[in-house]
Backbone as CSV, one residue per row, in Angstrom:
resi,resn,N_x,N_y,N_z,CA_x,CA_y,CA_z,C_x,C_y,C_z
1,MET,-24.912,-64.157,10.797,-24.486,-64.313,9.180,-24.493,-62.938,8.540
2,THR,-25.094,-62.082,9.080,-25.597,-60.844,8.529,-24.174,-59.739,8.428
3,VAL,-23.537,-60.278,9.722,-22.235,-59.087,9.951,-21.180,-59.803,8.924
4,ASN,-21.470,-61.454,8.909,-20.244,-61.868,7.943,-20.453,-61.396,6.600
5,VAL,-21.521,-61.177,6.017,-21.926,-60.965,4.602,-21.424,-59.509,4.501
6,ILE,-21.734,-58.611,5.372,-21.272,-57.327,5.581,-19.831,-56.991,5.364
7,LYS,-19.168,-57.722,6.286,-17.515,-57.481,6.158,-16.970,-58.156,4.978
8,TYR,-17.609,-59.393,4.555,-17.113,-59.848,3.242,-17.500,-58.923,2.178
9,SER,-18.500,-58.550,2.136,-18.898,-57.658,0.911,-18.035,-56.209,0.877
10,LEU,-17.851,-55.893,2.086,-17.070,-54.683,2.474,-15.612,-54.800,2.101
11,LYS,-15.105,-56.013,2.294,-13.661,-56.275,1.954,-13.685,-56.269,0.353
12,VAL,-14.514,-56.823,-0.270,-14.301,-56.814,-1.647,-14.735,-55.594,-2.252
13,TRP,-15.626,-54.706,-1.690,-15.773,-53.534,-2.558,-14.560,-52.601,-2.133
14,LEU,-14.045,-52.380,-0.868,-12.804,-51.729,-0.721,-11.666,-52.194,-1.258
15,THR,-11.360,-53.388,-1.698,-10.630,-53.872,-2.667,-10.448,-53.376,-3.952
16,SER,-11.651,-53.069,-4.593,-11.846,-52.519,-5.623,-11.622,-51.144,-5.455
17,VAL,-12.559,-50.418,-4.713,-12.085,-49.283,-4.589,-10.576,-48.402,-4.607
18,CYS,-9.676,-49.296,-3.672,-8.317,-49.150,-3.653,-7.289,-49.596,-4.567
19,GLY,-8.007,-50.979,-5.169,-7.155,-51.615,-6.053,-7.262,-51.011,-7.613
20,ALA,-8.482,-50.822,-8.013,-8.697,-50.430,-9.595,-8.055,-49.371,-9.790
21,PRO,-8.156,-48.123,-8.871,-7.211,-46.940,-9.200,-5.641,-47.405,-9.569
22,ALA,-5.250,-47.925,-8.630,-3.680,-48.356,-8.644,-3.430,-49.079,-9.882
23,LEU,-4.347,-50.188,-10.516,-4.086,-50.881,-11.368,-4.238,-50.268,-12.915
24,HIS,-5.247,-49.133,-12.677,-5.635,-48.438,-13.887,-4.331,-47.427,-14.237
25,LEU,-3.855,-47.051,-13.205,-2.485,-46.202,-13.482,-1.474,-46.797,-13.857
26,ILE,-1.316,-47.913,-13.446,-0.150,-48.887,-13.559,-0.315,-49.373,-15.263
27,VAL,-1.545,-49.657,-15.399,-1.856,-49.997,-17.059,-1.705,-48.749,-18.204
28,LEU,-1.821,-47.630,-17.249,-1.619,-46.485,-18.273,-0.189,-46.049,-18.215
29,PHE,0.477,-46.430,-17.367,1.904,-45.989,-17.367,2.389,-47.081,-18.740
30,PHE,2.285,-48.321,-18.484,2.529,-49.184,-19.487,1.935,-48.978,-20.963
31,TRP,0.844,-48.244,-20.993,0.283,-48.281,-22.294,0.661,-46.808,-22.906
32,GLU,1.033,-45.802,-22.374,1.211,-44.725,-22.775,2.590,-44.596,-22.560
33,SER,3.534,-44.813,-23.751,4.940,-44.770,-23.804,5.671,-43.424,-23.252
34,SER,4.950,-42.507,-23.480,5.734,-41.185,-22.884,5.784,-41.057,-21.466
35,TYR,5.281,-41.790,-20.758,4.996,-41.812,-19.276,6.363,-42.429,-18.840
36,LYS,6.924,-43.519,-19.510,7.721,-44.558,-18.922,9.036,-43.789,-18.739
37,SER,9.489,-42.530,-19.411,10.885,-41.950,-18.968,10.736,-40.767,-17.979
38,ASN,9.455,-40.836,-17.465,9.235,-39.561,-16.502,8.527,-40.134,-15.102
39,ILE,8.474,-41.399,-14.685,7.804,-41.940,-13.688,8.294,-41.283,-12.425
40,PRO,9.513,-41.111,-12.287,9.970,-40.394,-10.894,9.298,-39.038,-10.607
41,ASP,9.240,-38.188,-11.933,8.663,-36.925,-12.101,7.374,-36.883,-11.683
42,LEU,6.672,-38.102,-12.145,5.206,-37.889,-12.053,4.534,-38.250,-10.876
43,PHE,5.353,-38.845,-9.756,4.947,-39.713,-8.807,4.034,-38.543,-7.961
44,PRO,4.350,-37.464,-7.552,3.392,-36.607,-6.941,2.136,-36.520,-7.320
45,MET,2.140,-36.043,-8.781,0.863,-36.082,-9.524,0.136,-37.347,-9.526
46,THR,0.666,-38.610,-9.592,0.172,-39.497,-10.049,-0.439,-40.181,-8.291
47,LEU,0.137,-39.689,-7.205,-0.298,-39.924,-6.231,-1.649,-39.169,-5.841
48,PHE,-1.646,-37.985,-6.231,-2.845,-36.981,-6.157,-3.797,-37.790,-7.064
49,ILE,-3.883,-38.017,-7.929,-4.912,-38.458,-8.992,-5.285,-39.894,-8.399
50,TYR,-4.477,-40.450,-7.920,-4.807,-41.708,-7.179,-6.100,-41.737,-5.898
51,ILE,-5.330,-40.797,-5.333,-6.235,-40.165,-4.180,-7.572,-39.752,-4.672
52,GLY,-7.805,-38.957,-5.898,-8.905,-38.383,-6.208,-9.837,-39.585,-6.743
53,MET,-9.023,-40.422,-7.408,-10.007,-41.460,-7.793,-10.538,-42.581,-6.849
54,VAL,-9.856,-42.763,-5.676,-10.242,-43.490,-4.838,-11.372,-42.872,-4.045
55,LEU,-11.533,-41.500,-3.880,-12.526,-40.881,-3.248,-13.791,-40.813,-4.266
56,ALA,-13.670,-40.434,-5.546,-14.565,-40.598,-6.424,-15.197,-42.129,-6.382
57,GLN,-14.293,-43.189,-6.636,-14.796,-44.532,-6.806,-15.573,-44.989,-5.272
58,LEU,-15.251,-44.191,-4.099,-16.087,-44.455,-2.811,-17.454,-43.849,-2.982
59,ALA,-17.518,-42.471,-3.550,-18.512,-41.737,-3.748,-19.925,-42.636,-4.661
60,PHE,-19.134,-42.756,-5.895,-20.041,-43.252,-6.991,-20.354,-44.838,-6.791
61,SER,-19.628,-45.566,-6.139,-19.959,-46.839,-6.016,-20.528,-47.334,-4.916
62,PHE,-20.748,-46.282,-3.693,-21.516,-46.787,-2.464,-22.873,-47.472,-2.552
63,PHE,-23.655,-46.843,-3.462,-24.998,-47.756,-3.864,-24.699,-49.117,-4.135
64,ILE,-23.746,-49.034,-5.322,-23.452,-50.509,-5.628,-22.972,-51.586,-4.675
65,TRP,-22.109,-50.997,-3.759,-21.862,-51.808,-2.539,-23.072,-52.262,-1.520
66,VAL,-23.849,-51.347,-1.560,-25.203,-51.701,-0.711,-26.100,-52.741,-1.507
67,LEU,-26.239,-52.516,-2.616,-26.627,-53.669,-3.339,-26.202,-55.040,-3.559
68,PHE,-24.673,-54.905,-3.487,-23.884,-56.056,-3.516,-24.168,-56.948,-2.318
69,ALA,-24.179,-56.221,-1.272,-24.307,-56.627,0.223,-25.618,-57.147,0.177
70,LEU,-26.607,-56.751,-0.464,-27.977,-57.295,0.065,-28.282,-58.465,-1.029
71,LEU,-27.700,-58.435,-2.228,-27.613,-59.515,-3.020,-27.158,-60.784,-2.507
72,ILE,-25.766,-60.632,-1.744,-25.062,-61.801,-1.050,-25.951,-62.410,-0.161
73,LEU,-26.629,-61.594,0.656,-27.469,-62.020,1.616,-28.544,-62.961,1.355
74,ILE,-28.973,-62.536,-0.051,-30.002,-63.274,-0.466,-29.340,-64.757,-0.955
75,ILE,-28.077,-64.411,-1.677,-27.599,-65.767,-2.141,-27.044,-66.722,-1.225
76,VAL,-26.754,-66.311,0.020,-26.409,-67.500,1.108,-27.641,-67.988,1.429
77,LYS,-28.846,-67.996,1.157,-29.702,-68.560,1.960,-30.473,-69.357,0.869
78,ILE,-29.715,-69.432,-0.405,-30.279,-70.560,-1.327,-29.659,-71.806,-0.889
79,SER,-30.248,-72.934,-1.147,-29.718,-74.238,-0.948,-28.513,-74.699,-2.162
80,ALA,-27.553,-74.332,-2.184,-26.279,-74.604,-3.118,-25.024,-75.105,-2.383
81,SER,-24.332,-75.432,-3.226,-22.771,-75.680,-2.380,-22.213,-74.357,-2.125
82,GLY,-21.142,-74.360,-1.626,-20.271,-72.859,-1.315,-19.718,-72.372,-2.665
83,MET,-19.175,-73.455,-3.410,-18.649,-73.014,-4.680,-19.790,-72.458,-5.681
84,ILE,-20.729,-72.904,-6.133,-21.894,-72.438,-6.521,-22.196,-71.123,-5.965
85,LYS,-22.517,-70.783,-4.601,-22.789,-69.348,-4.471,-21.608,-68.677,-4.566
86,THR,-20.202,-68.831,-4.642,-19.072,-68.156,-4.942,-19.281,-67.741,-6.437
87,ILE,-19.626,-68.611,-7.082,-19.623,-68.322,-8.554,-20.832,-67.289,-8.821
88,ILE,-21.826,-67.374,-8.159,-23.261,-66.326,-8.394,-22.598,-65.212,-7.732
89,ILE,-22.128,-65.146,-6.810,-21.337,-63.725,-6.158,-20.477,-63.078,-7.089
90,PHE,-19.557,-63.926,-7.801,-18.560,-63.398,-8.600,-19.182,-62.912,-9.793
91,SER,-20.347,-63.576,-10.167,-20.899,-62.963,-11.434,-21.925,-61.770,-11.280
92,ILE,-22.499,-61.847,-10.340,-23.084,-60.561,-9.838,-22.106,-59.384,-9.516
93,GLY,-21.101,-59.720,-8.784,-20.206,-58.572,-9.014,-19.760,-57.974,-9.835
94,ILE,-19.545,-58.882,-10.932,-18.882,-58.457,-12.113,-19.900,-57.636,-13.006
95,LEU,-21.108,-58.080,-12.981,-22.320,-57.357,-13.768,-22.520,-56.067,-13.092
96,LEU,-22.582,-55.926,-11.403,-22.394,-54.792,-10.680,-21.556,-53.862,-11.109
97,ALA,-20.506,-54.164,-11.400,-19.141,-53.308,-11.598,-19.217,-52.821,-12.990
98,CYS,-19.858,-53.840,-14.048,-19.683,-53.141,-15.464,-21.025,-52.150,-15.778
99,ALA,-21.972,-52.493,-14.949,-23.702,-51.431,-15.252,-22.975,-50.293,-15.232
100,PRO,-22.425,-49.594,-14.170,-22.176,-48.215,-14.300,-21.716,-47.655,-15.240
101,PHE,-20.584,-48.345,-15.583,-19.469,-47.934,-16.772,-20.173,-47.809,-18.288
102,PHE,-21.119,-48.841,-18.291,-21.740,-48.733,-19.711,-22.783,-47.984,-19.654
103,ALA,-23.494,-47.676,-18.517,-24.523,-46.542,-18.389,-23.999,-45.284,-18.833
104,ALA,-22.894,-45.094,-18.172,-21.990,-43.728,-18.387,-21.673,-43.697,-19.810
105,ILE,-20.937,-44.552,-20.438,-20.706,-44.359,-21.575,-21.425,-43.909,-22.665
106,ILE,-22.947,-44.909,-22.409,-24.070,-44.709,-23.222,-24.568,-43.596,-23.135
107,SER,-24.940,-43.050,-21.979,-25.769,-41.664,-21.512,-24.808,-40.607,-21.980
108,LEU,-23.615,-40.467,-21.582,-22.843,-39.520,-21.670,-22.120,-39.376,-23.150
109,ASP,-22.352,-40.382,-24.106,-21.781,-40.267,-25.569,-20.503,-40.161,-25.494
110,PHE,-19.792,-40.842,-24.759,-18.033,-40.797,-24.954,-17.473,-41.020,-26.240
111,THR,-16.473,-40.043,-26.469,-15.872,-40.328,-27.683,-15.061,-41.528,-27.588
112,THR,-14.367,-41.989,-28.774,-13.876,-43.341,-28.677,-12.794,-43.388,-27.571
113,GLY,-11.782,-42.533,-27.386,-10.742,-42.468,-26.462,-11.196,-42.306,-25.085
114,ASP,-12.107,-41.524,-24.880,-12.970,-41.710,-23.618,-13.404,-42.949,-23.100
115,ALA,-14.016,-43.620,-23.979,-14.532,-44.622,-23.713,-13.723,-45.809,-23.472
116,GLY,-12.467,-45.535,-24.181,-11.379,-46.726,-24.033,-10.942,-46.653,-22.497
117,ILE,-10.593,-45.329,-21.967,-10.147,-45.142,-20.581,-10.995,-45.758,-19.615
118,ALA,-12.452,-45.516,-19.905,-13.517,-45.842,-18.911,-13.526,-47.291,-19.072
119,LEU,-13.284,-48.250,-20.316,-13.416,-49.543,-20.228,-12.111,-50.244,-19.485
120,VAL,-10.655,-49.269,-19.502,-9.847,-49.959,-19.003,-10.031,-49.881,-17.401
121,LEU,-10.477,-48.698,-16.926,-10.906,-48.845,-15.531,-12.076,-49.615,-14.920
122,MET,-13.170,-49.852,-16.176,-14.074,-51.258,-15.929,-13.552,-52.421,-15.674
123,ALA,-12.611,-52.546,-16.404,-11.705,-53.920,-16.454,-11.087,-54.041,-15.296
124,CYS,-10.343,-53.124,-14.631,-9.437,-53.118,-13.664,-10.553,-53.206,-12.187
125,ASN,-11.714,-52.514,-12.174,-12.438,-52.796,-11.309,-13.184,-54.308,-11.265
126,CYS,-13.287,-54.832,-12.426,-14.013,-56.045,-12.442,-12.756,-57.169,-12.088
127,ALA,-11.641,-56.708,-12.151,-10.459,-57.573,-11.935,-10.394,-57.815,-10.361
128,CYS,-10.369,-56.570,-9.728,-10.303,-56.459,-8.357,-11.461,-57.049,-7.595
129,ILE,-12.884,-56.919,-8.201,-13.814,-57.439,-7.862,-13.631,-59.224,-7.727
130,GLY,-13.331,-59.280,-8.917,-13.323,-61.059,-9.124,-12.051,-61.420,-8.040
131,PHE,-11.000,-60.671,-8.037,-10.053,-61.150,-7.104,-10.288,-61.169,-5.522
132,GLY,-11.216,-60.164,-5.189,-11.681,-59.906,-3.983,-12.651,-61.223,-3.653
133,VAL,-13.897,-61.516,-4.711,-14.592,-62.450,-4.193,-14.008,-64.153,-4.005
134,TRP,-12.890,-64.001,-5.057,-12.360,-65.525,-4.477,-11.102,-65.497,-3.513
135,PHE,-10.542,-64.304,-3.248,-9.586,-64.453,-2.120,-10.274,-64.213,-0.901
136,TYR,-11.309,-63.290,-0.719,-11.681,-63.259,0.892,-12.579,-64.433,0.945
137,LYS,-12.777,-65.096,2.217,-13.772,-66.240,2.510,-14.858,-66.044,3.244
138,LEU,-16.041,-65.947,2.488,-17.349,-65.881,3.073,-17.677,-66.933,4.075
139,LYS,-17.968,-66.705,5.270,-18.050,-67.452,6.474,-19.672,-67.960,6.314
140,LEU,-19.992,-68.965,5.788,-21.642,-69.365,5.242,-21.847,-70.378,6.841
141,PRO,-23.064,-69.937,7.228,-23.545,-70.759,8.357,-23.457,-72.449,8.240
142,GLN,-23.060,-72.932,8.809,-23.072,-74.338,8.807,-24.344,-75.357,9.583
143,PRO,-24.825,-76.248,8.769,-26.051,-76.855,9.564,-25.412,-77.482,10.748
144,ASP,-26.291,-77.291,11.905,-25.960,-77.925,13.021,-26.314,-79.328,13.062
145,LEU,-25.347,-80.253,13.063,-25.884,-81.714,12.621,-26.194,-82.168,14.132
146,ALA,-25.765,-81.807,15.392,-26.056,-82.170,16.562,-27.526,-82.230,16.958
147,SER,-28.066,-80.915,16.492,-29.533,-80.983,16.861,-30.336,-81.657,16.050
148,PRO,-31.462,-82.294,16.584,-32.414,-83.059,15.603,-33.212,-82.255,14.826
149,ASN,-33.423,-82.482,13.578,-34.293,-82.088,12.797,-35.733,-82.455,12.891
150,PRO,-36.760,-81.294,13.106,-38.186,-81.624,13.278,-38.677,-82.172,12.449
151,GLU,-38.285,-82.153,11.171,-38.935,-82.733,10.001,-38.748,-84.426,9.891
152,ASN,-37.617,-84.719,10.676,-37.280,-86.103,10.594,-37.803,-86.628,11.941
153,ILE,-38.588,-86.096,12.725,-39.009,-86.781,13.858,-40.267,-87.379,13.466
């Protein structure tokens, strides 16, 4: 079970690490009209920025992934349906994705423009986390119905 949780949480986390910067850059291209005419010229710089964002996300969110995996290990042990567990995992994933952004915005006292860009990146991370939680399937242990339950004997 632990291996399944680690694989699942790693897939969700890496989807966010790789997907959120790409989604963020796409949003910025559509948001900032001056980029639209220069997209072919901006590709090399954009690729460099994307790689930097992925490396930064790997470094700054590693602890969040470890915490996410530990919380999933706890969640799979509760007696609830798979759908309820997925909803809880989804909610925790979104909260864990938002927390560092709000902490950075508050502690670094971002200006309105900087906070807006950080909030867009946060929304992209939340979208990727949410997608990953629902897209990837967490293999939950099934009760063994063939073996007798000692409590019923």
